[in-house]
C-alpha positions in Angstrom: 2.1 -18.0 8.9 1.8 -15.0 6.6 3.7 -11.9 7.7 3.8 -8.4 6.1 6.4 -5.9 7.1 6.2 -2.3 5.8 9.2 0.0 5.5 10.2 3.3 3.9 8.1 5.7 5.8 9.4 9.0 7.2 9.2 12.7 7.3 9.2 14.6 4.0 8.3 18.1 2.9 5.3 18.8 0.7 6.1 18.1 -2.9 8.6 15.4 -2.0 8.6 11.7 -2.6 8.8 8.5 -0.7 8.8 4.8 -1.7 7.2 2.3 0.7 8.0 -1.4 0.6 6.0 -4.3 1.9 7.9 -7.6 2.4 5.8 -10.7 2.5 6.9 -13.9 4.1 5.3 -17.3 4.9 3.7 -17.6 1.5 4.7 -16.7 -2.0 3.6 -13.3 -2.9 2.2 -14.3 -6.3 -0.9 -15.9 -4.7 -2.1 -12.6 -3.2 -3.9 -9.6 -4.4 -2.1 -6.8 -2.6 -3.3 -3.4 -1.3 -2.2 -0.3 0.5 -4.4 1.5 3.0 -3.8 4.5 5.3 -5.1 5.8 8.5 -4.7 9.4 9.7 -5.3 10.4 13.3 -8.9 10.2 14.4 -9.9 9.0 10.9 -11.1 5.7 9.5 -8.6 3.5 7.7 -9.0 4.2 4.0 -8.1 2.5 0.7 -5.1 3.9 -1.2 -4.2 1.4 -4.0 -4.3 -2.2 -4.9 -2.7 -4.5 -7.5 -3.6 -7.9 -8.9 -1.6 -11.0 -8.5 0.3 -10.6 -11.8 0.5 -6.8 -11.6 -1.7 -6.4 -14.7 -4.4 -4.5 -13.0 -4.1 -1.6 -10.5 -6.7 0.5 -8.7 -6.2 3.9 -7.0 -8.2 6.1 -4.7 -9.1 9.4 -6.4 -7.1 11.3 -3.9 -3.8 9.7 -5.0 -4.4 9.0 -8.6 -1.6 10.5 -10.8 0.7 10.9 -7.8 1.1 7.3 -6.4 2.2 4.2 -8.2 1.8 0.6 -6.9 4.0 -2.2 -8.2 5.1 -5.6 -7.1 8.1 -7.9 -7.6 6.9 -11.4 -7.0 10.5 -12.7 -7.3 11.4 -10.6 -4.3 8.1 -11.1 -2.5 7.8 -7.4 -2.2 5.1 -4.8 -3.0 5.9 -1.1 -3.4 4.1 2.2 -3.2 5.9 5.1 -5.0 4.5 8.4 -3.6 5.2 11.6 -5.5 4.1 15.2 -5.0 3.2 14.4 -1.4 0.8 16.7 0.4 0.2 17.3 4.1 -3.1 15.5 3.8 -1.2 12.3 2.9 0.1 12.2 6.4 -1.0 8.8 7.9 0.1 5.4 9.0 0.3 3.3 5.8 -0.6 -0.3 5.9 0.1 -3.2 3.5 -2.6 -5.8 3.1 -2.9 -9.2 1.4 -6.1 -10.7 -0.1 -6.2 -14.4 -0.8 -8.9 -14.0 -3.5 -7.4 -13.8 -7.0 -9.5 -10.9 -8.2 -8.9 -9.8 -11.8 -9.6 -6.3 -10.6 -8.4 -5.7 -7.1 -10.9 -4.7 -4.4 -10.8 -1.5 -2.4 -12.8 -2.8 0.5 -10.9 -3.2 3.8 -12.9 -6.3 4.8 -11.7 -8.2 1.7 -8.1 -8.3 3.0 -7.0 -11.2 5.1 -3.5 -10.2 6.3 -2.2 -6.9 7.5 1.2 -5.4 8.4 1.9 -3.2 11.4 2.2 0.0 9.4 4.7 2.7 8.6 4.4 6.3 9.4 4.4 8.9 6.7 4.5 12.6 7.7 4.3 15.4 5.2 5.2 18.8 6.4 3.9 22.0 4.8 
């Protein structure tokens, strides 16, 4: 059974940084396209970033482009989301997701993803 466990969330001031991690177990990470999504209170879950199986292709939402960086270490079965210059509007629960389809270019559609973590809270104060 595939399990995804996020960590690294917390409270940070605007302009600060956090690094989220997503540990994958049950299958080797290298078979999955991986994504990060987030959900703010009373809002729909939205796409943040995704990375192809080898890490050669990445995709970002316009709202985080230039501030967030997704990466993966298949040897550690872990995906990361480095978040810099955080803004109050980045406040949300952040979810890691795994897609079994080996897209060359990762997809940003929530329905594409097969497995989800429980989420980690990120709160950015102004």
